[in-house]
N, C-alpha and C positions, 0 to 999 in steps of 0.2 A: 464383462466388458468393463462397465462402470467401475467396478471395486479395482481392476488392473489400473485404470485410468487415475483413480483418487490414489492408488499407491506409487504412482509415478509421481507425483506433485510433491515438492520439499514441504517439509512441515511448517516452514513461515508462510508459504502460500496457503496453506490449511489454516493457520492461526488468523491471518487477513480476511478469510472467509467467517472463521469463527466471530470475527469482532462485529459482524452485520447481524449475528443473530443472538438471542437470548440462551441463557442456559439449558434450560429444557428443550428448547428447538434442537441444540447440538446435541444431547444426549439421546433424544427419540431419535436422532435423523441419523446419527453415526456411530452409536455405540455398539458394541458386540457386532460389527461387521467384519473385522480382521483386526489383526494384533497391531498392524502400522497406525490404523485410524486410532486405536484405543491409546496409543501412545502419544498420539497427537492430543487427542482430548486429556490425559494426564497432566501435560505438558503446558498446556494453555494458560497464561496467566492471568488474563484478565475476563475474568466470568462476571457478567451481570445478571443478576436476579429480579426479575420482576414478578412477583406474586399477586399482582392485582388481578382479581377475575381470574384466576387461574384453576384449572379442574385440579380436585386432591391427587389424583394419578400421577399429573406432571409434577406437583409438588413434592410428592414421596419419591420420584425418580431423582429429582433435584437434591434432596436432602441423604438420600442414599449416596449419590457419587460423589459429591461436590466437596472440594476440600476447601476450608475458610480461607487459607493463606494467600488463596488466587482468586478472591472474589473481590472487584472495585467498586460493586454497587449493588444495593440491595432495596427493592420496595416490599414493605409489608403492607398487609391491610385486614382490618378485622371488619371490613363491609359486610352487607347483609349475604353476600355470595360467596364469602371465605370466611365464616366467624369462627372465631377461636384460633383463626392462622397464629397470630403472634405467639400465642401460649406454646401451641406445639412446637413451633422453631425456636423458640428460646429454650424449651427443653431438652433439645436437640444440640443446641450450639450454644456457647457463650459468645456474647456480643465482643469481647475483646480478642477472641480467635480470629477475627476478621482485621489483621493487622494492615491489610492494604486498602482498606475500604475507604474510598473516596467521596461517593456519594449514598447518603441515608434518606429514604422517603417513607414517612409513616403517614398512613390514612387510617382515621378512625380506629387509632390503635386501642384497644382497653386499658384502663388505668393500670392495673395490675402488671402488665407489659410494660407501660409508659415509665413506672417508677423504677424497673429493672434497667432498662436502657439508659435511663437517666444516671444512675448510680455507676455506670461502665463507660459512658460518652467518652469522658475526658481521657481514656485510654487509647483512643484511635486518634493517633497522632498527623495521620495522612487525610483526616476528613475533611473536605473542602466544601461539600454541598449539603445543607439539610434542610428536607422541606417537610414541614409538620401540617397535617390537614386533621386538626385534631377537634373537630366538632363531635362532641359525645352526646350521646343518649341517657347516658347516667351520670354519676356523679365524678367530678374529675377537679383538677386544679382551679377550676372556673369560678369567678368571682361575679361575674355579668350574666343574666338570664334574659332571654327575650323570647317572648313566645313559649313554644314547647321544646325549643333546641337548647342547651347548655352551652354557653360560649367560651372557649378558653381563652384563659389569661394567665401572664405570668408576674401579677403582680407581686406576689411574696416572692418572686426570684429565687424559689426552689429550685425550680427545674434548671435556670439559668447556670445554677453553680456547678452543674455537671457537663456544660455544653464547652467545648473547645472554641469560643469565639473568638479568640485572638487570631488564630490562622484559618477562621471562617472564610471562603470566599463567595458561596452563593448561600442564600438564607430566604426561606419562605414561611411565612407564620401565618394563620388566618385566626382574627379576633385576637389582637394584641393591644393591651392597654398603654396609653400615652406614657406612665413612668417606666414600664418595661421598655417600651421603645428608647426612652432615653439612656437606659442602660445597655441597651443593646449598640446605640451610637458611640457610647464610650467604651466599649470592649472589644466590639469587632471592627477593628480599625481596616483590616484586609479585604473587605468585602468588595466584589466586583460585579454582583447582581443582588439586589432587596426587593423581595415582594411581600408586602405587608398590608392588614388591614387593620387600620386602627379603631378604638371604640373608646368613648369616654375623653375625647379630647378636649381640653378647655377651651374656651371661646378666645382666650387672650393667650393661647397658646404659641410659642416662637420655636420653630424648627432649626436645628442647627445640627446639619450633615457636615461632617468632617471625614467624607470617605474618600480618600485622594485616588482609589483604585477602582471606585466605582462607575460601571458603564451602562447600567440598567437598574432603573429605579421605578417600581411602581408602589403607588400611595393609592389606597382604595377607602371609601365612606369616611372621610375625615369629618369630623362633627362641628369644625372650627368654621367662623367667617372670615376666610382668607381674602387677602387684597394680593395686587399684583407686586405691590412692592416686600410681603413676605415671602412671596414664591422667588421673585429674582434675588433676595437676598440668602434664601438656603440654597439655591441652584450656582450660582455664582463660586460656591466653595466646592463643586464640584466638576473640576478642569474636564475629566474624561468622559463626561456621562454622555452618552450618546442615543440612549433610549429612554424617554419618559412617558410615562402614563399615570395621570392623577385624577381623581374624582372628589369633588367637595362643593359643598356651597359657599358663596363668596360674595363680594362687592362687586358692583358694574365693571368698574375697570380691568376685571380679569378677560374682557373682552377687546382689549387693546390690541388690535393685530399687528402695529409697528413696534411695541415692545415685546411681544413675542417672537418676533421676526428676527429682532437683535438677540433674544435670549437664547434661538434654536437653531441659528445659521449652522451649526456646525453637527445637529442632530440628524440621524437617521429615519427616527419614528416618533412622532409626537401624537399623543392622543389624549384628550382631556374632556372632562365632563363636569360642566358649572351647573350650579343651580342660581339662576340668577334672572333678573327682571330687566328686558331690555326696553326702554322707550322707542328709541327708533329703530327697529328690526333691520330696515333695508339698509338704512346709512350704516351699520354695524357690519352689515353680511358684505358691502360693497368694497369695505376696507381689507375683507380676505379675498378679494378677487383679483389680487396685484399678480404679476407674473412670479412673484417667490413662491406663492401657495398654489396657484394653477397650474404652472408650467414646471417651475426647477423641482417643487417638494413634491407636486400632486397631493395636498393634504386640503381636505374639503371640510368645512364646517356646516352645520344646521341648526337650527332654532325652534323648538315645540315645546310646548306646554311650561314655558318658565326654565327651559333648560338648553343652555348653549353647549354642543358637543361637537367632536369629530365625527365625520362618518367615513365608512360605514361600521368601523368597529363598536360605537355605542348604539347602533339601530337596534330595535328589536330583530329577534330572529325565528320569530311566530308571525304567520300572516293567515289571515280569512279570506272568505270572498268579498269583504269590503276594505280590503287593504290599499292605504294610500301611501303615496309618495311626502315626504316632509314637505311642507306648504314653503318654508324659507330655506333655501338650501343655496350653497355655490357649487353644488356638483354639477359637472358637464356632462356625465353620461348615467342616466340612470341604472344601466345594466348593474353597474357595480352593487347598488341596493337591493335588484332583486335575485343577486349571485347571494349574497348575504344570508336572505332566508333559508332555512334549514329544516323548518316544518311548517307544514301549510294544515288547515283545518277547515273545511267546508260543513258549515251547518244545515241550512236550508237551499243553496242554489249554487252552481258553478256559474261563475264570472270570469271571461277572460280577460286579464290584464293587457296594458300596454306590453309588458315584456313577459317572457315565460319564465317560470321559476326552475332553473337549471340545477339546484344545488340542495333539493329536498330530500334528506335524508328520512323523515318522518312523516307520514300522510295519516291523516284522521277524517274520518265519514262521520258524521252526526245526522239524527232525524232524518228529513227528506230527501238529503242528497244520498242517503244509502240507496235509496231505492228511484232516484232519477236515472235517467240515461246518461251513461257515464262515456258515452263517445265522446264527449268535448274534453275529456279531463287530460287525455294527453297532448294537448295544446296549452295545457295552463300548467301542467306539472310534468317534468321529464320523468317517467315512471320508471325507466331504468336504473336511475339510482338509489330509489327508495330502498331502505333497508328495514325499516319498522312500520307496521299497518295497525291502526287501530279502527274497528269496525263494531258497530251497533250488532246485536243479536237478532235485530229485525230485517237485516239485509235480505234483499233476494240472491236466490243462487245465482242466478246468471250473471248479477253483479259481482259476485266473490270469483265467479271463473274467469270474469275480464280481468279482474285486477290480477289475479294471479298469474294469470297468463301473459301478462304485460309488466313482469316486476320479476325479472331474472335474479336480482340480488337480495331479493326480501328473506329477511332471515327473523325478525321477530314479528310475532302476531298477538295482537290484544283485541279480546273480546269484550265488549260491553254489555252487561245484560240488566234490563229494566224490569223483566219478569222471568220467571222459571219457563213459562210457556215460549215465549220467544226462543229461550235458549234450546228448548227442546225441538221445535220446529226447523232452527236453523242448525241442530244436530243431525236431523233424519234427512235432512235436505242434501247434506254436505257429507255425511256418514262414508260416504264410498269412494271418496277422495284420499289421495295419500300423498301428503305433501313432506317431501324428505329434505326440502331448502330451509325449514323452519327449525330455529336452535332454541329461541325463547318463547315462550307459550304463557300467555297471562288471561284469564277468565276472571274479571272483576265485578264488583259491585255486588247485586243480590244473589246470583245463582251459587248456589251449595251442590257441590258433587256427592249424592247419598245413593246413587244409582251404580250397581257393580257393572253393568251393562255399558253405560256411559263411560266408564272409569277405563274398561278394557279396551274399548271403542277408541277412545282418544290416543291410547297408545298406538294402537292401527295406524290413525290417521297423519299423527305426528310420530313417526319411530325413530327421528334423528333430534328431539328434543333434549336439549341440554341443560336448561334452565327453567323451571315451573314455578309459576305463581298461581294458587289456585285456594278456594276454600271448601273444605271438606266438613263432613259430619261425623264421621267415627274413624278409627283407628284402621279398622280393615280396610278402608277406602283409600286411605292414605299409603298403604300398603302395596296395593294393586298399583297405585300409581307409581310410584318409587320402581317397585319389581317390574312394571311392564316398560317403563321407558329406560331401555338398556344403556342409554349414551348419558344419563342424567348425572350431572354433577354439583348443583345445587338445586334447593327447592325452597319455597315459602308455602307453608300450610295455614291457611286461617280457619279456627275451628269457630261453630257457631256459636258456642258458649264453652268457657273454660275457666274453671274455678280453681283455686289452689289445691283441694283435695286431687281434682282431675289431673292437673301438672303433675303432682307428685306420682299418681298411677300412670300417665303417659309418659313419664321421664323413665319409669322403671320398665316399661316396654319397649321403648327406644331403644334404650339399652342393649336389650336382648336381639332387637331385630336389625337395626340399623347398622353398619360398620362405617362410621363417619363421626362428625361435630355438629352440634346443634346449641341453639339457645332460644328463649321463648321472649319474645317481645309482646307482651299482653296476652293476647289470646291466639297469636301467630308463632308458629314454631318454624324456625330459620336454619336449614341444614346444608353440610358442606359435605357431600358424600364421596365415602372411598370406592375401591374396588368392591362391588357387590355380588353376594352371591343370591341365588333364588330365593328370596326372602319367605314366599308364601309355602316353601316346604320346610321351613323351620318346625323343629317338635315343638316349641313352645308355644305357637300360634294354635288357637283353641280348634277343635274340631268342627268344621264345617256341617252346619245342619242339612237334613234332607231336603228342607224348601229351599236353602241356597243353592245346593247342587242341583236340584231341579231348575232354579232361576238361572243358573250357569250354563244348564244344557240348551235349554230353551234361548239364550242368546248365542250362544257358539253356532246353534240351529239357525237363527236369524241372519248369523252373519255369512253362513254358508249357502243360504238361499238368496243374498242380496248380492253375490257376486257375477257379475255378467260374463261367465266362462261357458263352455261346453262341458265342464266337469260338474259345474253348479247347475246346469240345466239335467244333465242325467241324473244327479242327485234328487232335484226336486221332483222328477218323473218317479223316480224310485221309491222316493219317500210318499208322496201321493198314492202310489200303489199298494204300498204297504200297510197304510193307514186305512186305506180303502178294503183289504183284506181282513184287518182287525177287526172293523166294524161290522165286515160281513159274518165273520166266524162268530162274535157276538151275539147278532140276531138269530144265526142258526141255535146257539145256545140257549138263548131266553125263549123263543117261541117252537112250541113243538110241533107246528107244522109244518116242516122241511121243505115240502115242494112249494106250497104257497109262499112259503117266505123268502126262498130265492127270487121267486118273482117279484116280491116287495123290495128287498133289497136292490134289485135291477131299478125298479121304478124310483126308490128313496134317493139312493146313491148314484143315481146315472146324471147325464148331463145337466137335467133341469135342476137338480139339487142346487149345483153351483150357481144357476142363475139367479136363485132366490137369495143364496147365502153372501154371494159378491156386495151387492149394495149394501148389506147389513155390516159385513166385514169393513169395508170402505170407511163407512160413518164412525165405525167402532175404533178404526185404525188412526182417524184425525185425534183422538183423544187420549188414545192409550197406545203404548209402545207395540212393536209388531210382534214379539213373541206373546204378548197378552191376546193379541190379535187371532193368532194360530190357536191359543188354547180356546178363546171363543167359538171358533167354529167349529173344533172337534168336539167340544161338549155339547155344541147346538145339535151336530149328527146325533151324539149318544143320547141326548134327550128323545130326539126323534124316535130311535130305536126303543127307549122304553116305553112311550107314549103308544109305537104300534105293537110291544107285548101287552100293555094294559088294555088296549080298546082293541083286541084282535078282531073282533066281530065287526066292528065299523069297518077294518081296513078289509075284511073278507068280501063285504057289499062293494067297498069303493072298486076293488080290482075287479067284482063280477060285471060292475058296469062299465068298468075300463073294457075288459073283453068283449062284452057284448056290442 
């Protein structure tokens, strides 16, 4: 029925529907349904390719069916979850094949791909939007280096030579030098939006904008001491400017409400952040409480820690139990401040604020809060919108259950471990759960997965995980996790110790095992995984030793016994009876006095023996995993049998006394 309804729609209607979807969504949803839809897909002229955080399956699907001449927007990303993406894409397509490309976004692109794109960028005559998020971890064109990150800079102007700046309409550059900014101002005269972060700006710099078409301007992290005169002289040359965001240090006259009112009366949005020191705070704020600011524009300002800024845009988005509103503010309703909070952190206690946090997407519990009574938490945070949850491994099981039952949109789970034993306890308490809504799993800090049982059980608890971030001790543990998580699209594995020789060996093994792309970041292996086969069955994997097979058997046995189902209970009874029979037969074989031994078997292996074994097993299982507990119990029974064989005379006397 649905197919016939789609067949009745004109292709023009289908193309309007496609305009709301990305390329991989179109191909996955409509391809190969019937010839009519296939014809509509082939003739659609405005495909948008967004490969940021995309799965390898969707990426391959798009590359297999897309026609470069029908693409108008591309987003390429070499970020951690899609490492090596740009190299694969450029090996399949020439950048100048996308003759209708209007928008290009580059996110953490590798240097090799960036240079290639630079050589052919001038051939894209219709390109009007260029976004470059080029903060790289390795070498680049960068000249400035801050901390551990290499900042992108265009001082050499080598990259600019290949950019079609003369007809560019939208430009975003992260970490741009002042010299390059001046070049852009001279070349890109048709810009409509400019988002740029300037570094190395001289203190006496003079900004000269001559963008007649510019409607949106974002200037961030200016290192010059600006004055109101400097800003006025720069903005007066932008007649069509309607949206302004600026952050810089400057003089006190930047807090002049009247001059800003004259300058921004035609603006739709105004956002500023100035590092200045006000002497009369309340007097300054009073000048921003006129009808123009509070009623007409509804622009509110605040002053805190020598910073004068508009709110809520420049307010912090994180809040803990000691969160406080800005002391000096023109805000009429504090609800907009609370709604701006997207991450809430509770360390020691839960304190109910004056207003509820209704937009918290990330919730983190630490220390005492994790084991406190969480009944008051829904009154503080709207748990129904939380998507990411960070928990310590020391959290109580009842609190885990409470949180998961009250977070229907939860997708990402991170477990912070302070000690191996904490995570072992956390795992034992929660291993019977099945969390199909978790798509991203992170086990961070100290815990290293070196137990095959835990690795396999994680795959059972989180069957729908797509992104995984864990620490492992061996390659085999990594293989179990990749094979067990059937929906895995990207993963990061931190090895406890990984030297150059180990990397070479690991690289050879990964090439034969994993069908995907990977890269090394120190001791971490990041993977972008393709369609996977059952890698545990690959011939080049070394044969499993008998001890590993025995360990795996006990792990599966423990899993079967732990399930609360009629089948599991039947299996448990059958297993106990079977082992009881084995022990009895061993006793008969070892002791020559058959009649006497049958009586002793009933005495030793009867109900009383389990009374003695139970407290020992409970104490033992507190420190050792459950399979080892079973092994200990069975060995304990066999030891009693052997003792009975060695001291058969003493057993005879004991049984005779019992009979009498």
